[in-house]
Backbone as JSON, one array per atom type, in Angstrom:
{
  "sequence": "XXXXXXXXXXXXXXXXXXXXXXXXXXXXXXXXXXXXXXXXXXXXXXXXXXXXXXXXXXXXXXXXXXXXXXXXXXXXXXXXXXXXXXXXXXXXXXXXXXXXXXXXXXXXXXXXXXXXXXXXXXXXXXXXXXXXXXXXXXXXXXXXXXXXXXXXXXXXXXXXXXXXXXXXXXXXXXXXXXXXXXXXXXXXXXXXXXXXXXXXXXXXXXXXXXXXXXXXXXXXXXXXXXXXXXXXXXXXXXXXXXXXXXXXXXXXXXXXXXXXXXXXXXXXXXXXXXXXXXXXXX",
  "N": [[13.47, 7.89, -27.57], [16.41, 5.86, -27.02], [18.22, 2.8, -27.14], [21.22, 1.25, -26.06], [23.36, -0.85, -28.03], [25.21, -3.78, -27.83], [28.16, -4.11, -29.43], [30.4, -5.61, -29.21], [32.84, -4.39, -29.23], [34.65, -1.42, -28.36], [35.36, 0.09, -30.47], [33.29, 0.45, -32.19], [30.29, 1.95, -31.67], [26.78, 1.62, -30.94], [23.3, 2.37, -31.22], [19.81, 1.84, -30.84], [16.97, 3.43, -31.87], [13.6, 4.11, -30.78], [11.84, 4.21, -32.94], [12.99, 2.64, -34.83], [15.37, 3.46, -36.03], [18.7, 2.8, -36.4], [21.7, 3.75, -35.11], [25.01, 3.76, -35.95], [28.28, 4.19, -34.77], [31.46, 5.06, -35.6], [34.23, 4.73, -33.57], [36.96, 5.73, -32.57], [38.22, 8.12, -31.47], [40.69, 9.17, -30.69], [42.39, 8.59, -32.75], [41.25, 9.84, -34.86], [39.17, 8.21, -35.63], [40.41, 6.13, -37.07], [40.49, 3.27, -39.14], [39.88, -0.01, -37.9], [40.44, -3.56, -37.56], [38.65, -4.75, -35.75], [36.62, -2.87, -35.75], [35.69, -3.09, -38.4], [34.76, -5.77, -38.47], [32.74, -5.67, -36.53], [31.02, -3.78, -37.63], [30.15, -5.07, -39.96], [28.76, -7.21, -38.78], [26.76, -5.76, -37.54], [25.4, -4.66, -39.72], [24.4, -7.06, -40.81], [22.67, -7.84, -38.78], [20.84, -5.72, -38.97], [19.67, -6.3, -41.41], [18.26, -8.63, -40.89], [16.59, -8.14, -38.75], [13.47, -7.04, -38.1], [12.84, -4.91, -36.5], [14.63, -2.94, -37.02], [14.69, -0.26, -39.09], [16.05, 1.73, -40.54], [19.5, 2.44, -41.06], [21.95, 4.57, -39.73], [25.12, 5.66, -40.34], [27.9, 7.01, -38.74], [30.58, 9.05, -37.37], [32.54, 9.42, -34.35], [32.98, 12.76, -33.42], [36.0, 14.71, -34.1], [36.05, 13.71, -36.71], [35.04, 11.56, -39.47], [36.18, 9.11, -40.54], [39.55, 8.54, -40.59], [40.83, 6.78, -42.22], [43.21, 4.17, -42.91], [44.96, 2.82, -40.08], [47.89, 4.2, -39.14], [49.62, 3.76, -37.08], [51.41, 1.7, -36.77], [53.41, 2.29, -38.48], [55.42, 1.74, -41.41], [54.62, -0.86, -41.64], [51.92, -1.13, -41.93], [50.77, -1.83, -44.37], [51.78, -4.36, -44.89], [52.1, -7.6, -46.41], [49.28, -9.71, -46.13], [47.88, -12.8, -44.89], [47.0, -14.92, -47.51], [44.72, -16.47, -47.47], [43.01, -15.32, -45.66], [42.89, -12.58, -45.99], [40.94, -9.85, -47.12], [39.92, -7.47, -49.45], [37.77, -5.92, -48.94], [36.93, -5.13, -45.89], [34.59, -5.08, -44.42], [31.89, -7.05, -43.97], [28.62, -8.24, -44.37], [28.74, -5.73, -47.02], [27.18, -2.46, -46.91], [25.49, -2.02, -49.11], [24.6, -4.51, -49.73], [22.68, -5.39, -47.99], [19.15, -5.34, -47.14], [18.08, -3.26, -45.74], [17.85, 0.27, -45.68], [20.74, 2.41, -45.72], [22.22, 5.23, -44.39], [24.89, 7.4, -44.76], [26.28, 9.53, -42.5], [28.48, 11.66, -42.91], [30.44, 13.21, -41.05], [32.84, 14.52, -40.92], [36.37, 14.47, -41.81], [37.04, 12.0, -44.27], [38.95, 9.53, -45.37], [40.69, 7.42, -47.67], [39.94, 4.08, -46.88], [38.09, 5.04, -45.16], [36.58, 6.69, -46.73], [35.81, 5.01, -48.88], [34.13, 3.23, -47.61], [31.85, 4.78, -47.25], [30.78, 4.75, -49.75], [29.45, 2.4, -49.9], [27.01, 2.93, -48.9], [23.54, 3.97, -49.15], [22.69, 6.61, -49.22], [24.41, 9.69, -48.88], [25.31, 12.11, -46.62], [27.36, 14.87, -46.27], [30.12, 16.64, -44.78], [30.7, 20.05, -45.21], [33.16, 21.39, -44.81], [35.07, 19.44, -44.57], [37.75, 17.11, -45.54], [38.15, 14.81, -48.22], [39.01, 11.7, -49.79], [40.23, 9.09, -51.93], [42.89, 7.73, -51.41], [44.73, 5.71, -51.84], [46.5, 4.99, -53.97], [48.53, 6.77, -53.64], [49.82, 5.81, -51.5], [51.08, 3.56, -52.19], [49.52, 1.32, -52.5], [46.26, 0.17, -53.44], [42.91, 1.27, -54.38], [40.1, 0.15, -52.38], [37.51, -2.0, -50.94], [35.33, -2.48, -52.73], [35.34, -0.21, -54.31], [35.94, 0.14, -57.01], [33.7, -0.74, -58.19], [31.48, 0.47, -56.9], [31.9, 3.31, -57.05], [31.98, 4.13, -59.9], [29.28, 3.58, -60.49], [27.89, 5.27, -58.81], [28.86, 7.87, -59.37], [29.75, 7.96, -61.99], [31.96, 7.06, -64.75], [33.99, 8.89, -65.47], [34.39, 10.53, -63.21], [35.08, 8.53, -61.38], [37.52, 7.59, -62.46], [39.04, 9.91, -62.2], [39.18, 10.24, -59.35], [40.06, 7.73, -58.35], [42.46, 7.17, -59.74], [44.13, 9.4, -59.45], [44.25, 9.79, -56.72], [43.77, 12.07, -55.3], [42.8, 14.6, -52.86], [39.7, 16.14, -51.87], [37.16, 18.63, -51.26], [34.12, 19.02, -49.3], [32.42, 20.69, -50.72], [33.2, 20.22, -53.37], [32.56, 17.56, -53.47], [29.78, 17.33, -53.76], [29.5, 18.43, -56.28], [30.85, 16.54, -57.77], [29.14, 14.45, -57.58], [29.2, 12.53, -55.6], [28.19, 13.06, -53.13], [25.07, 13.19, -51.5], [23.99, 15.31, -50.15], [25.39, 18.32, -48.86], [26.56, 19.79, -45.94], [27.24, 22.08, -43.16], [29.53, 20.73, -40.76], [28.48, 20.23, -38.16], [25.82, 19.98, -38.68], [25.39, 17.72, -40.12], [24.87, 15.07, -39.01], [22.38, 15.55, -37.57], [20.73, 16.2, -39.8], [20.83, 13.83, -41.3], [19.66, 12.08, -39.47], [17.11, 13.17, -39.3], [16.06, 12.59, -41.85], [16.26, 9.81, -41.72], [14.52, 9.16, -39.57], [12.11, 10.03, -40.66], [11.89, 8.26, -42.84], [11.71, 5.84, -41.43], [9.21, 5.99, -40.29], [7.37, 6.72, -42.35], [7.77, 5.25, -44.72], [7.08, 2.18, -46.38], [8.16, -0.93, -45.13], [8.65, -3.34, -46.71], [8.36, -2.36, -49.29], [10.48, -0.53, -49.46], [12.64, -2.28, -49.11], [12.57, -4.07, -51.35], [12.85, -2.24, -53.36], [15.42, -1.17, -52.85], [17.01, -3.49, -53.22], [16.55, -4.04, -55.95], [17.46, -1.65, -57.09], [20.29, -1.56, -56.54], [21.01, -3.8, -57.96], [20.52, -3.12, -60.54], [22.35, -2.34, -62.53], [23.32, -4.6, -63.66], [21.34, -5.46, -65.27], [19.29, -5.37, -68.22], [17.03, -3.04, -69.94], [14.64, -4.51, -70.49], [14.77, -6.58, -68.64], [14.66, -5.11, -66.25], [12.07, -4.1, -66.52], [10.59, -6.48, -66.32], [11.29, -7.24, -63.72], [10.36, -5.07, -62.15], [7.62, -5.31, -62.72], [7.05, -7.87, -61.68], [7.61, -7.41, -58.96], [5.79, -5.4, -58.37], [3.41, -6.88, -58.57], [3.78, -8.35, -56.31], [3.5, -6.56, -54.15], [1.19, -5.03, -54.64], [-2.23, -4.7, -53.73], [-1.85, -5.73, -51.25], [-1.78, -5.53, -47.58], [-0.17, -3.24, -46.83], [-0.18, -1.65, -49.1], [-2.81, -0.82, -49.21], [-2.98, 0.47, -46.72], [-1.11, 2.55, -47.02], [-2.38, 4.26, -48.85], [-4.77, 4.91, -47.46], [-3.73, 6.15, -45.15], [-2.6, 8.42, -46.29], [-4.93, 9.67, -47.36], [-6.36, 10.12, -45.04], [-4.73, 11.77, -43.68], [-2.72, 11.04, -41.74], [-0.16, 9.33, -39.83], [1.2, 6.38, -41.29], [0.34, 2.95, -40.49], [2.15, 0.41, -40.71], [1.98, -3.05, -41.52], [3.16, -5.2, -42.76], [6.17, -7.15, -42.99], [9.71, -7.38, -43.67], [10.86, -9.83, -43.1], [8.69, -11.68, -43.04], [7.33, -11.19, -45.42], [8.9, -11.17, -47.68], [9.55, -11.52, -51.17], [9.16, -14.74, -52.61], [10.49, -15.49, -54.91], [12.75, -14.0, -55.03], [16.22, -13.49, -54.08], [16.96, -14.97, -50.96], [17.98, -13.81, -47.66], [20.11, -15.48, -46.7], [21.26, -16.3, -49.05], [22.54, -14.16, -50.0], [23.92, -12.59, -48.06]],
  "CA": [[14.35, 7.11, -26.71], [17.3, 4.95, -27.72], [18.87, 1.82, -26.28], [22.54, 0.88, -26.55], [23.55, -2.2, -28.55], [26.57, -4.28, -27.6], [28.79, -4.52, -30.68], [31.56, -6.43, -28.9], [34.07, -3.61, -29.27], [34.49, 0.02, -28.18], [35.66, 0.75, -31.74], [32.02, 0.74, -32.86], [29.15, 2.1, -30.78], [25.51, 1.54, -31.66], [22.08, 2.56, -30.44], [18.59, 1.65, -31.62], [15.9, 4.32, -31.46], [12.3, 3.45, -30.67], [11.14, 4.13, -34.22], [13.68, 1.72, -35.72], [16.61, 4.01, -36.59], [19.89, 2.27, -35.75], [22.84, 4.64, -35.33], [26.32, 3.12, -35.75], [29.25, 5.27, -34.6], [32.87, 4.7, -35.6], [34.59, 5.34, -32.29], [38.35, 5.77, -32.14], [38.48, 9.55, -31.66], [42.11, 9.5, -30.5], [43.04, 8.4, -34.05], [40.26, 10.34, -35.83], [38.39, 7.03, -36.02], [41.13, 5.29, -38.02], [39.83, 1.98, -39.28], [40.5, -1.17, -37.26], [39.81, -4.84, -37.89], [37.5, -4.93, -34.85], [35.58, -1.97, -36.25], [35.13, -3.67, -39.61], [33.98, -6.98, -38.15], [31.54, -5.28, -35.8], [30.12, -3.09, -38.54], [29.53, -6.1, -40.79], [27.78, -7.93, -37.96], [25.64, -4.86, -37.31], [24.64, -4.63, -40.97], [23.66, -8.32, -40.93], [21.56, -7.74, -37.83], [19.85, -4.81, -39.52], [18.96, -6.97, -42.5], [17.44, -9.73, -40.4], [15.77, -7.7, -37.63], [12.43, -6.14, -38.58], [12.78, -3.73, -35.64], [15.54, -1.95, -37.59], [14.12, 0.25, -40.34], [17.07, 2.51, -41.25], [20.78, 2.55, -40.37], [22.73, 5.79, -39.95], [26.53, 5.43, -40.01], [28.61, 8.26, -38.53], [31.82, 8.91, -36.6], [32.72, 10.31, -33.2], [33.66, 13.97, -33.88], [35.7, 15.62, -35.19], [36.22, 13.08, -38.02], [34.25, 10.38, -39.78], [37.18, 8.04, -40.48], [40.78, 9.01, -41.21], [41.39, 5.74, -43.08], [44.02, 3.14, -42.27], [45.68, 3.19, -38.87], [49.32, 4.23, -39.45], [50.4, 3.73, -35.84], [52.47, 0.69, -36.9], [54.38, 2.76, -39.46], [55.44, 1.15, -42.74], [54.08, -2.22, -41.62], [50.47, -1.13, -42.05], [50.36, -2.5, -45.61], [52.51, -5.6, -45.12], [51.28, -8.65, -47.01], [48.48, -10.51, -45.21], [47.66, -14.18, -45.28], [46.16, -14.95, -48.7], [43.45, -17.15, -47.21], [42.16, -14.55, -44.74], [42.8, -11.18, -46.38], [39.88, -9.44, -48.02], [40.06, -6.04, -49.72], [36.63, -5.24, -48.32], [36.95, -5.69, -44.54], [33.25, -5.05, -43.81], [31.04, -8.01, -44.69], [28.31, -7.76, -45.71], [28.74, -4.28, -47.2], [25.86, -1.86, -46.7], [24.62, -2.14, -50.29], [24.15, -5.88, -49.89], [21.55, -5.65, -47.1], [17.88, -4.77, -47.63], [17.77, -2.08, -44.94], [18.57, 1.45, -46.18], [21.84, 2.9, -44.89], [22.59, 6.62, -44.65], [26.18, 7.79, -44.2], [26.38, 10.89, -41.99], [29.93, 11.83, -42.97], [30.49, 14.44, -40.28], [34.21, 15.05, -40.88], [37.28, 13.91, -42.8], [36.9, 10.58, -44.63], [40.09, 9.31, -46.26], [40.97, 6.0, -47.94], [38.81, 3.21, -46.59], [37.07, 5.87, -44.52], [35.68, 7.19, -47.78], [35.22, 3.94, -49.7], [33.01, 2.67, -46.85], [30.65, 5.58, -47.47], [30.24, 4.4, -51.06], [28.56, 1.25, -49.71], [25.73, 3.4, -48.35], [22.55, 4.38, -50.15], [22.61, 8.07, -49.21], [25.57, 10.26, -48.19], [25.33, 13.51, -46.19], [28.77, 15.1, -46.04], [30.49, 17.92, -44.16], [31.19, 21.02, -46.19], [34.54, 21.82, -44.58], [35.96, 18.28, -44.4], [38.52, 16.63, -46.69], [37.84, 13.45, -48.64], [39.9, 11.19, -50.83], [40.57, 7.67, -52.04], [44.3, 8.12, -51.6], [45.58, 4.53, -51.72], [47.59, 4.94, -54.95], [49.6, 7.62, -53.11], [50.43, 5.07, -50.39], [51.71, 2.36, -52.73], [48.58, 0.2, -52.6], [45.22, 0.5, -54.42], [41.59, 1.45, -53.76], [39.56, -1.07, -51.8], [36.12, -2.02, -50.48], [34.41, -2.45, -53.87], [35.25, 1.14, -54.86], [35.96, 0.08, -58.48], [32.34, -1.08, -58.6], [30.51, 1.43, -56.39], [32.1, 4.7, -57.46], [31.47, 4.4, -61.25], [27.82, 3.53, -60.49], [27.38, 6.43, -58.09], [29.27, 9.17, -59.91], [30.15, 7.87, -63.38], [33.31, 6.58, -65.04], [34.96, 9.98, -65.5], [34.7, 10.89, -61.82], [35.78, 7.4, -60.77], [38.9, 7.61, -62.94], [39.68, 11.07, -61.59], [39.45, 10.06, -57.93], [40.81, 6.5, -58.07], [43.79, 7.16, -60.37], [44.97, 10.48, -58.94], [44.34, 9.73, -55.27], [43.75, 13.44, -54.76], [41.77, 14.92, -51.89], [38.75, 17.15, -52.32], [36.34, 19.16, -50.18], [32.7, 18.71, -49.36], [31.81, 21.47, -51.8], [33.44, 19.51, -54.62], [31.91, 16.25, -53.4], [28.44, 17.4, -54.33], [29.67, 18.67, -57.71], [31.28, 15.28, -58.38], [28.04, 13.49, -57.52], [29.4, 11.5, -54.57], [27.44, 13.46, -51.95], [23.66, 13.48, -51.7], [23.77, 16.63, -49.58], [26.55, 18.82, -48.15], [26.13, 20.7, -44.87], [28.26, 22.28, -42.13], [29.79, 19.47, -40.06], [27.6, 20.02, -37.01], [24.45, 19.76, -39.14], [25.32, 16.51, -40.93], [24.16, 14.0, -38.32], [20.96, 15.89, -37.38], [20.01, 16.11, -41.07], [20.7, 12.41, -41.64], [18.69, 11.49, -38.55], [15.78, 13.66, -39.68], [15.63, 11.78, -42.98], [16.11, 8.42, -41.26], [13.29, 9.05, -38.78], [10.99, 10.16, -41.61], [11.78, 6.99, -43.57], [11.3, 4.78, -40.51], [7.78, 6.13, -40.02], [6.5, 6.97, -43.5], [7.98, 4.36, -45.86], [6.7, 0.79, -46.11], [9.39, -1.72, -45.05], [8.86, -4.25, -47.84], [8.53, -1.53, -50.48], [11.85, 0.0, -49.45], [13.6, -3.38, -49.24], [12.63, -4.58, -52.72], [13.37, -1.15, -54.18], [16.87, -1.12, -52.68], [17.62, -4.66, -53.85], [16.51, -3.87, -57.41], [18.29, -0.51, -57.48], [21.7, -1.92, -56.55], [21.25, -4.83, -58.98], [20.01, -2.68, -61.84], [23.38, -2.17, -63.55], [23.55, -5.9, -64.3], [20.12, -5.8, -65.99], [18.92, -4.51, -69.34], [15.71, -2.46, -69.7], [13.59, -5.53, -70.49], [14.86, -7.29, -67.36], [14.14, -4.2, -65.24], [10.62, -4.08, -66.67], [10.04, -7.72, -65.77], [11.47, -7.24, -62.27], [9.41, -4.12, -61.57], [6.28, -5.88, -62.84], [6.95, -8.96, -60.71], [7.57, -6.87, -57.6], [4.5, -4.73, -58.21], [2.43, -7.92, -58.27], [4.01, -8.82, -54.95], [3.07, -5.59, -53.14], [-0.14, -4.48, -54.91], [-3.34, -5.43, -53.13], [-1.46, -6.21, -49.93], [-2.19, -4.58, -46.52], [0.56, -1.98, -46.8], [-0.62, -0.83, -50.23], [-4.07, -0.2, -48.78], [-2.7, 1.36, -45.61], [-0.43, 3.74, -47.52], [-3.37, 5.14, -49.46], [-5.69, 5.42, -46.43], [-3.01, 7.1, -44.3], [-2.5, 9.66, -47.05], [-6.25, 10.31, -47.46], [-6.8, 10.51, -43.7], [-3.71, 12.69, -43.19], [-2.15, 10.5, -40.51], [0.99, 8.46, -40.04], [0.79, 5.01, -41.64], [0.59, 1.85, -39.56], [2.56, -0.69, -41.58], [1.83, -4.36, -40.89], [3.99, -6.18, -43.45], [7.58, -7.14, -42.58], [10.64, -7.96, -44.64], [11.06, -11.25, -42.75], [7.53, -12.51, -43.38], [6.7, -10.86, -46.69], [9.88, -11.07, -48.76], [9.09, -12.34, -52.31], [9.78, -16.06, -52.65], [11.3, -15.64, -56.12], [13.95, -13.16, -54.94], [17.2, -14.12, -53.19], [16.8, -14.89, -49.51], [19.17, -13.24, -47.01], [21.22, -16.42, -46.6], [21.87, -16.45, -50.37], [23.16, -12.88, -50.36], [24.83, -12.09, -47.03]],
  "C": [[15.22, 6.16, -27.54], [17.94, 4.02, -26.71], [20.19, 1.41, -26.91], [22.54, -0.57, -27.01], [25.0, -2.59, -28.33], [27.13, -4.79, -28.92], [30.0, -5.42, -30.46], [32.87, -5.68, -28.91], [33.74, -2.14, -29.04], [34.79, 0.78, -29.47], [34.41, 1.1, -32.54], [30.92, 0.79, -31.8], [27.87, 2.02, -31.6], [24.36, 1.76, -30.7], [20.88, 2.45, -31.36], [17.5, 2.54, -31.04], [14.56, 3.6, -31.52], [11.59, 3.3, -32.0], [11.88, 3.26, -35.24], [14.91, 2.28, -36.41], [17.78, 3.5, -35.76], [21.06, 3.18, -36.1], [24.12, 3.89, -34.98], [27.38, 4.21, -35.77], [30.67, 4.71, -34.59], [33.53, 5.45, -34.45], [36.04, 5.08, -31.88], [38.82, 7.22, -32.25], [39.93, 9.94, -31.49], [42.91, 9.33, -31.78], [42.19, 8.96, -35.19], [39.5, 9.17, -36.47], [39.07, 6.21, -37.12], [40.56, 3.88, -37.99], [40.61, 0.88, -38.58], [39.77, -2.43, -37.69], [38.58, -5.09, -37.04], [36.33, -4.08, -35.31], [34.9, -2.57, -37.46], [34.28, -4.9, -39.33], [32.67, -6.62, -37.45], [30.52, -4.59, -36.71], [29.42, -4.09, -39.46], [28.46, -6.87, -40.03], [26.54, -7.06, -37.71], [24.77, -4.74, -38.56], [23.8, -5.91, -41.12], [22.47, -8.32, -39.98], [20.46, -6.86, -38.38], [19.03, -5.47, -40.62], [17.94, -7.97, -41.98], [16.46, -9.33, -39.3], [14.75, -6.67, -38.12], [12.28, -4.9, -37.71], [13.68, -2.62, -36.15], [15.0, -1.52, -38.95], [15.15, 1.0, -41.19], [18.33, 2.5, -40.4], [21.42, 3.89, -40.73], [24.14, 5.5, -39.45], [27.23, 6.77, -39.88], [29.88, 7.99, -37.73], [31.81, 9.82, -35.39], [33.49, 11.55, -33.65], [35.09, 14.02, -33.35], [35.8, 15.01, -36.58], [35.16, 12.01, -38.22], [35.16, 9.15, -39.69], [38.4, 8.46, -41.27], [41.44, 7.97, -42.11], [42.19, 4.72, -42.29], [44.75, 3.7, -41.05], [47.18, 3.07, -39.12], [50.2, 4.15, -38.21], [51.53, 2.71, -35.89], [53.51, 1.08, -37.95], [54.27, 2.04, -40.79], [54.82, -0.24, -42.8], [52.58, -2.28, -41.87], [49.99, -1.88, -43.29], [51.22, -3.72, -45.92], [51.56, -6.67, -45.64], [50.57, -9.47, -45.94], [48.33, -11.92, -45.75], [46.64, -14.24, -46.42], [44.8, -15.57, -48.44], [42.5, -16.33, -46.35], [41.98, -13.1, -45.17], [41.63, -10.95, -47.34], [39.98, -7.93, -48.2], [38.88, -5.24, -49.2], [36.44, -5.82, -46.93], [35.63, -5.61, -43.79], [32.36, -5.99, -44.62], [29.84, -8.38, -43.83], [28.45, -6.24, -45.82], [27.32, -3.75, -47.14], [24.94, -2.03, -47.9], [24.04, -3.54, -50.45], [22.97, -6.23, -48.98], [20.31, -4.92, -47.63], [17.47, -3.52, -46.87], [18.52, -0.86, -45.5], [19.61, 1.94, -45.18], [22.22, 4.3, -45.34], [23.94, 6.89, -43.99], [26.12, 9.26, -43.79], [27.86, 11.2, -41.83], [30.26, 13.19, -42.36], [31.88, 15.05, -40.16], [35.06, 14.34, -41.92], [37.0, 12.41, -43.02], [37.93, 10.3, -45.73], [40.28, 7.81, -46.46], [39.76, 5.15, -47.68], [37.71, 3.96, -45.83], [36.09, 6.43, -45.52], [35.04, 6.06, -48.57], [34.09, 3.24, -48.95], [31.73, 3.47, -47.05], [29.99, 5.25, -48.8], [29.37, 3.15, -51.01], [27.14, 1.71, -49.39], [24.81, 3.9, -49.47], [22.49, 5.89, -50.3], [23.79, 8.59, -48.41], [25.35, 11.74, -47.9], [26.76, 13.79, -45.75], [29.04, 16.51, -45.52], [31.16, 18.83, -45.18], [32.68, 21.28, -46.05], [35.54, 20.68, -44.46], [36.71, 17.96, -45.68], [38.2, 15.16, -46.93], [38.83, 13.0, -49.69], [40.04, 9.69, -50.76], [42.04, 7.66, -52.42], [45.24, 6.93, -51.73], [46.72, 4.48, -52.74], [48.75, 5.84, -54.55], [50.3, 6.97, -51.92], [51.03, 3.75, -50.86], [50.82, 1.14, -52.77], [47.51, 0.6, -53.62], [43.88, 0.62, -53.72], [40.95, 0.11, -53.41], [38.05, -1.01, -51.64], [35.11, -1.8, -51.6], [34.38, -1.11, -54.58], [35.32, 1.16, -56.4], [34.58, -0.26, -59.05], [31.34, -0.01, -58.15], [30.67, 2.82, -57.0], [31.65, 4.97, -58.9], [29.94, 4.4, -61.3], [27.22, 4.75, -59.82], [27.64, 7.72, -58.85], [29.71, 9.14, -61.36], [31.62, 7.52, -63.55], [34.34, 7.71, -64.98], [35.37, 10.39, -64.08], [35.46, 9.78, -61.13], [37.24, 7.38, -61.18], [39.68, 8.76, -62.29], [40.1, 10.75, -60.15], [40.3, 8.83, -57.64], [42.24, 6.57, -58.59], [44.7, 8.27, -59.84], [45.19, 10.37, -57.44], [44.28, 11.09, -54.6], [42.66, 13.6, -53.7], [40.89, 16.04, -52.44], [37.86, 17.53, -51.13], [34.89, 18.71, -50.33], [32.01, 19.46, -50.49], [32.0, 20.77, -53.14], [32.74, 18.16, -54.64], [30.52, 16.27, -54.02], [28.51, 17.67, -55.82], [30.06, 17.38, -58.45], [30.18, 14.22, -58.37], [28.21, 12.4, -56.49], [28.66, 11.83, -53.28], [25.98, 13.7, -52.32], [23.33, 14.89, -51.23], [25.02, 17.03, -48.81], [26.11, 19.92, -47.19], [27.32, 21.03, -43.97], [28.35, 21.04, -41.25], [28.8, 19.2, -38.94], [26.15, 19.74, -37.41], [24.28, 18.42, -39.86], [24.52, 15.42, -40.25], [22.7, 14.35, -38.06], [20.15, 15.78, -38.67], [19.8, 14.66, -41.48], [19.66, 11.74, -40.76], [17.27, 11.94, -38.89], [15.23, 12.84, -40.84], [15.37, 10.34, -42.55], [14.82, 8.23, -40.48], [12.06, 9.17, -39.68], [10.79, 8.85, -42.38], [11.23, 5.88, -42.68], [9.79, 4.81, -40.27], [6.94, 6.06, -41.29], [6.74, 6.1, -44.72], [7.69, 2.92, -45.47], [7.93, -0.1, -46.16], [9.65, -2.61, -46.26], [9.09, -3.46, -49.12], [9.95, -1.0, -50.58], [12.86, -1.12, -49.72], [13.7, -3.89, -50.68], [13.16, -3.5, -53.66], [14.88, -1.06, -54.08], [17.54, -2.29, -53.38], [17.65, -4.52, -55.36], [17.41, -2.73, -57.86], [19.75, -0.89, -57.57], [22.01, -3.0, -57.58], [20.97, -4.37, -60.39], [21.08, -2.58, -62.92], [23.73, -3.49, -64.24], [22.38, -6.31, -65.18], [19.9, -4.86, -67.16], [17.5, -3.99, -69.12], [14.58, -3.49, -69.65], [13.58, -6.29, -69.16], [14.35, -6.41, -66.2], [12.62, -4.16, -65.31], [9.98, -5.32, -66.06], [10.14, -7.73, -64.24], [10.5, -6.28, -61.6], [7.98, -4.66, -61.61], [6.07, -6.98, -61.81], [6.81, -8.43, -59.29], [6.3, -6.06, -57.34], [3.4, -5.75, -57.87], [2.56, -8.41, -56.84], [3.43, -7.86, -53.9], [1.66, -5.04, -53.38], [-1.22, -5.35, -54.26], [-3.06, -5.96, -51.75], [-1.8, -5.14, -48.87], [-1.47, -3.24, -46.56], [0.18, -1.07, -47.96], [-1.93, -0.13, -49.9], [-3.83, 0.82, -47.68], [-2.03, 2.65, -46.08], [-1.4, 4.75, -48.11], [-4.28, 5.74, -48.38], [-5.0, 6.41, -45.5], [-2.86, 8.45, -44.99], [-3.83, 10.4, -47.08], [-6.72, 10.83, -46.1], [-5.81, 11.44, -42.99], [-3.17, 12.28, -41.83], [-0.93, 9.67, -40.85], [0.52, 7.04, -40.36], [1.13, 4.02, -40.54], [0.88, 0.6, -40.4], [2.45, -2.02, -40.83], [2.7, -5.43, -41.54], [5.44, -6.04, -42.98], [8.44, -7.79, -43.65], [10.84, -9.44, -44.36], [9.92, -12.12, -43.26], [7.03, -12.32, -44.8], [7.7, -10.63, -47.83], [9.44, -11.97, -49.91], [9.89, -13.64, -52.43], [10.73, -16.21, -53.83], [12.57, -14.81, -56.1], [14.91, -13.77, -53.93], [16.89, -13.9, -51.73], [18.07, -14.32, -48.88], [20.36, -14.2, -46.99], [21.92, -16.67, -47.95], [22.66, -15.22, -50.79], [24.21, -12.46, -49.36], [26.09, -12.93, -46.94]]
}
């Protein structure tokens, strides 16, 4: 069962499943889900809710078919990229981005994802993409430049060579090439993308320990700023935090007894005191 969540705008729909999977749906099908300011604000608020609400275990981000997100809304013509107020403009219009929250986020990219439609997927931890769709970070072909942290996320996800190829040429590519480039975790026919992402999300919601996943995600995204010795210290510190705790015992017993685990620890109550609190990060 799933219950609808009020996001404050029809541009973004959301529903929370009983097992803790939150599905966020970009919803402007008449424009192939072209990005809007309302969509960005609502998505950021939803990510923040996911980080702070222990009832949310995994987020799945997708789009109303047949596209994921066609990028900027060109309905205003050449004015779409007019200069914005310097005090309010931000190149990343979704805050916080998905990589900044402790809840895992899976992008179910079920159709075309262009420009910001694609750079938003780079915020996510896992990307399932449609085989037959087109993708591209095309901003240099529109007289502007890539956005939404793509100069930081893409080199970390796919390497410097791929980042230079995609960011500097602005070319489009298919789902088949996406997996070769390393930007897709898995590529499937469009109609199979969301079901596959949901299958993984539901498995994670049931079988992975909330605190274990949260500290792993936080360390993973911060790892490029750390040297091996710092990673060793962080892993050791976090192991001391989770070892000997109820979920460490439960995980072993559930495995031995061949049953689903019953996790009792929560990210809200059991976050390590020495690691940044949500209010210091979001």
